[in-house]
C-alpha positions in Angstrom: 9.9 -11.1 -25.4 8.3 -9.0 -22.8 9.2 -9.5 -19.1 6.8 -8.8 -16.3 7.4 -5.6 -14.5 8.1 -5.8 -10.8 6.8 -3.2 -8.5 9.7 -1.9 -6.4 8.8 -0.7 -2.9 10.4 2.5 -1.8 12.8 2.2 1.1 11.5 3.4 4.4 13.5 4.9 7.2 12.2 3.4 10.4 12.5 6.1 13.1 11.4 4.1 16.2 14.4 1.8 16.4 16.7 4.8 15.8 15.1 6.6 18.7 15.6 3.5 20.9 19.3 3.3 19.9 19.9 7.0 20.5 18.2 6.8 23.9 20.3 3.7 24.9 23.5 5.5 23.9 22.5 8.6 25.9 21.8 6.5 29.0 25.0 4.5 28.5 27.2 7.7 28.3 25.4 9.3 31.3 26.1 6.2 33.5 29.7 5.9 32.2 30.4 9.6 32.9 29.2 9.1 36.5 31.7 6.4 37.1 34.6 8.5 35.8 34.7 11.0 38.7 38.1 11.7 40.1 38.9 11.2 43.8 41.9 13.4 44.6 42.4 12.4 48.3 44.8 9.8 49.6 43.4 6.4 50.6 42.7 6.4 54.3 40.4 4.4 56.6 37.4 6.8 57.0 35.1 6.7 60.0 31.5 5.8 59.4 28.5 8.1 59.5 24.8 7.2 58.9 23.8 10.7 57.7 26.6 10.9 55.1 25.8 12.7 51.8 27.5 13.1 48.5 27.6 16.4 46.7 29.3 17.3 43.4 31.3 20.4 44.4 34.6 22.0 43.5 36.8 20.8 46.4 40.3 20.7 47.8 41.0 17.5 49.6 43.3 17.6 52.7 44.3 14.1 53.7 45.8 13.1 57.0 47.3 9.5 57.1 47.6 7.2 60.0 51.4 7.9 60.2 50.9 11.7 60.5 51.6 12.8 56.9 49.6 15.7 55.3 48.5 15.8 51.6 46.7 18.5 49.6 45.1 16.7 46.6 47.7 13.9 46.8 50.6 16.3 47.0 52.6 15.8 50.2 52.9 18.9 52.3 54.1 19.9 55.8 51.8 21.2 58.5 53.4 24.7 58.2 52.9 24.8 54.4 49.2 23.7 54.6 47.7 27.2 55.1 49.7 28.8 52.1 48.8 25.8 49.9 45.1 26.2 50.7 45.3 30.0 50.3 46.5 29.5 46.7 43.6 27.1 46.0 41.0 29.4 47.6 42.4 32.4 45.7 41.7 30.5 42.4 38.1 29.7 43.5 36.6 31.3 46.6 33.6 28.9 46.5 35.9 25.8 46.9 35.0 23.3 49.7 37.9 22.1 51.8 37.3 18.3 52.4 39.2 16.9 55.4 40.0 13.3 54.6 41.5 12.0 57.9 42.1 8.4 58.9 39.9 7.3 61.8 43.0 6.8 64.1 44.3 10.3 63.6 44.3 12.4 66.8 41.4 14.9 67.1 43.8 17.7 67.6 45.5 17.2 64.2 42.1 17.4 62.5 41.3 20.6 64.4 44.7 22.0 63.3 43.8 21.3 59.6 40.4 23.0 60.1 42.2 26.0 61.7 44.7 26.2 58.8 41.8 26.1 56.3 40.0 28.9 58.2 43.2 31.0 58.2 43.5 30.4 54.5 40.0 31.9 54.0 37.9 28.8 53.5 34.2 29.5 53.8 33.1 25.9 53.6 34.6 22.7 55.0 33.5 19.1 55.2 34.8 16.0 56.9 34.9 12.9 54.7 33.3 9.7 56.1 32.3 6.3 54.9 28.6 5.7 54.4 26.5 3.5 56.8 
C-alpha cells in the first residue's frame, strides 16, 4: 500500500513580532529605571517655584527640618559638623552639587548658614530644592 506523500512546509522565523517584543521590553525597562531614582534627602515641606527644573547630577543633600535638625544624605549631623561632612563628600567628587533641602518654615539665616558651610567646604555648585508649580 502506498500512502500519499505530504509536503512539509519549512518553519519560518517571523522577525517583525520579535522586533516588536524587544522594543516593548526596551521601553518598559527604560521607564522602570526612571522610577527607581533614589532621593536621599529627608522629607520636608518644600516651598513652591514656577521655574523649577530637574537635573540628573551627583549631589549631596543637606536637609533642614522644621524643628531645626540638620541631615546630610539622611545622616543626622550638627551645625558644627556640617562643613567637615561636606568637605569629605566634595573631596571624593569635586563636581558634586550641594542641594539644600530646607522646610519652608526654616529661618532664612539657617539656610544661609548651610550655604556658607558648603562654600567653606569647597562646594562649587549649590541648589535649593523646591516643589514644582
